[in-house]
N, C-alpha and C positions, 0 to 999 in steps of 0.2 A: 733663931729664924734666919739671921743673916747668912750663917754657915750652911744652912739647908739649900738656900737660893743660890749661893755660890757653887756648891757641890753640883746642884741640878744644871745650872749653866754650863759648868766646865764639863760635865758628861754629856750634855746635849752638843757641845762644840766637838768633842772628840768623836761621839758617834757620827756626825755629819761630815766631819773631816776624813776620818778613816786613816789617818796617818800618825806617826810618833814625831817627837821633838818639836811640839807645838810652839815651845818656848822661842823658837827662832823667829817667830812672828811678834812677839812682844815688843812694844816700844820701850826701849831702854833709856836712852837719852832724854832728859827733860825738855830740851829745845825741840827735838823732833816730836816729843810726844804732845808738846803743847799746840803744835799745828797738827795734831791727829795722824802723825806718822807719814805726813805728805812729803817725804825727803827723797824721792826717786829723781828730782831734777835740781836737787840742792847742790852746791858747789863750794861752800865756804866753812865746811865743818867736818872734822875727821871721821864723826859718826856717819857720815854718808856712806861709809864702807858697808855698813849692815843693810842698805837700801839699793845702792847702785855703786859697784866699784869704779865706775867710770868718773865719778864725782870727785875722786882724789887727785886728779889731773890739774885742778884748779888750785890746790892748796899750795901754801908757800911757807918756806921756813921748815920748822919741825914741831907742828901742833901736836899736843897730846891731851887726851880727854879722859876724866873719870866720872862714872855715873853710878849713882844708888838709887834703887827704887823699892820703896816700902809698899809692897803688893798687899792684897786682901789676906786676911788671917795672918799666918806666920810666915809668908812666903816673901823672901828677899832676893833681890836681883842686883848684881853689880856687873860692870863692864869697863873696859879700858880699851881705848883706840888711840892710835898714833900713826905718823906719817913721816916719810923721809925720801928725799929725791937723790938719785945717784946719776950723776952727768954721764951722757952718752948711753945709758942703760934703760932709764925710765923712772916712774915714781911709784914707790911701794908703801903699802899700808899694812897695818897688823892690828888685830883685835881680839879680846877675850870677852866671853860671856859666860857668867856663873849664876845659875838659878838654885836657891836652896828651898826646899818646901817644909822645912821644920821637922819637928819629930812627932811620931805617931805611935800609939800603943798598939803592940803586936800581941793578936790574940789566937788561939786555936778555934777548931770548929764549934767548940762548946762555949766559947766566950771567955775562956779563962785567959788572963793577961800573962803573957810569956816575957814581956820586956818592953823595950821602945825599939823602934827602928826610924831612920831618916831616908831621905831622897833628894836627889839632886841632878841637875844636868849641866853640862859643860861644852863650850863651842870654842875652838881656836881657829882663828882665820888669818891668811896671809893674801894680800890683794897685790895686783899690779896694774898700772895704766899707762896709757901713752896716747900720742896724737894719731889718729887716722887720716885726717885732712884737716885743713885750715878751719879752726873752730868746731872741728868734729873729732870726738875722743871715744875711746873704748877702754873697758876695764874687766878684770877677772878676778875672781876671789877662789882660793882652795881652803876647804873646811875640814877639820877633824871634829867629829861630834861624839860625846860620851855621856851616857846616862846610867844612873844607878838607883834601884829602889831595893832597900834592905840588901839582901846578898845576891841579888839578881841585876846584871848589868848588860848594856848593849853598846854597840859602837858603830859609827857611819862616817862616810866620806861623802862630800859634796862640792859642788861648784857654783858660783854664781857669775852671770854674764851681764854687761851693761854698756849702754850707749848714751852719750849726752852731745846735744848740739846746741853751741851757744851763739846767740845773735847780738853781738856787741852794741851795735847802733840803738837797738830798741830795748836791750837789756831783758830779753826773753832767753829762758834756758829750758830746753825740751830733754826729758829723760825716758829711758826705756831699760828695763831689767828682767832677767828671769833668774829667780832664785832658787836655791836648794835643788839643784839637779845632781840625783845621786841615789845611793841605796845603803842599805845597812850592810855592815861587814860581819857583825855578830848580833843576833837578835836575843831578846829576853829569854824566850823559849825557843820551840822549834819553827815558828811562823815568822817570817820577815814582813815588815811593814813598809808603807811607802813614807817618803819624806814629804814635808809640806811644801811641794812646789807652788811657785806663785809667779805670775807674770804682771808687771807693773808698767804704767805709762802715766806720765805726767809732765807739768811744767812748773816753773816759777817766773814771776814777772815783779821786776822792781818798777814801781810807778814813777812816772817822770816829775811830777810837780807835787807828790806827797810822799812823805818817809815811810811808806808802807810797802812791805814785799808780800806778794800773794804766793801761796803754795797750793798746789792742786794734784790729786793722784787718782787714777782709776787702779783698782786693785782687783787680785784674783781674776784676772781676765781669762785665765786658763780653765776656769770651772764652767762645768756644763750648765747651760740654761735653755730654757724653752725657744728662745728667739736670740738672734745674734746681738741686737741692742741691749738685751738684758744684762749681757756680760759687762756692761758699762754702768751698772747701777751701784755697785759697791765703790762707793766715792768717799774720799776724805780731802778736805781742804782747810785751809787756814790762812792767818795773816800774822805779820811781825811789824809793829809800830816802833820806829826808832825816835825815842824822845831825847835829844841832845846827843852827846858823845858817849855816855856811859849807861843809859837805860833803855831797855827794849821791852814792850809789853806784847804778848802773844795770845792768840785764840785759835781754835781748831774745832772741827766738827766731823764726826764719823757716822755716816748713814746706817752701816751694817750694826754697830754697837746699839745705835738708837732703836734699830728694830728688833735684835735679838733679845736686848734686855727689857724689852716692854713686858709688864705684868698687866693683866686684863686691858684696860684703855689708857693706861698710864705709863710713862717711861721715865718719869721725873727728870732728871738732868743727864740721863745716860746719853752718851755719845759727845757730850761738851767737855772741852779741855781749855784750860787758862794757864798762862805761865808768865815768868818775868826773868829777865836776865839784866845784870849790871856788872860793871867792870871796877875792879879794885885793884889799883897798880896795873900790873900786867896779868892779872888774873880774871877770867870770865866765870861768873857765879850764876847758875841757872836753876830756876824752880818751876815744876809744874803740877797741876792738879787736874785729874782725870775722874770724871763721874761714871760710875757702873751703876747708876739709878738706885733702886732701893737696896741693892747688895752692898754698896758701900763706895769708897773712892781709893784712889792710888796716888801717892806722892812721890815725886821723883826730885832727886837733888844731882847737881853736877858742878864740876869745876874743870876748866881747861886753861891752858897756857901755851905759849910758844916757846920752846927751849932754845 
């Protein structure tokens, strides 16, 4: 039954979206996922490259992060992100995303089993960031995307653009990004499809007298709505509590997932996310739990350090 619900939800999403490479929108890193993907204005994690390349301007040293997601059914998702600064040139980031959908039975039109086949997606990203003005930063990514289903494959190229404004006195950070601007180089068959273009706008705020950081993001601002203000209804938000020097607790909420995964009058815990992060020597270890309601849940694990 869970498989049926998952397939229906996935098909519904693809039909409404009408684009390929939807894996580019999946939250990969456990810290980002724990705050429901509200990372467009974050500036202290190399995984910000997936949400806003301008965020890499605030990173120091040479951080590197590895993430693994145990998705629904047999879907597994891994990612690697890193950053390095080159004096007088700027700051560079790099990332890899790989999604494996598992194996499937291959049949002919009569249902005769012909064997097995697999499917997977891959994205390679290189980002650059620099200062535009005092406390005002920009960034850009270049992406190469590859997807394969059995013997059929497709490729694409895309760019991401981002801005961030930091207000150091009050510890506000504002972010804006446009993701996945591009097109297919080669399609699965003759029809070329659109990439999942997305515009994000959000902020983070470190509270003054409480060890709590707030994350907020307006998502999919480019999608058509009946009125202008309805463009701002796809919201994610979350918080990160710092308990001592080595432990952080996180939570997040996704209004869109809550709505889309509702069955009849109930959505269960769909849209809710929880996470924890702790430091062991020089390593940051993170875990997050994301509920898909009655369909199931997603678990993410990550480890990061500064080389």
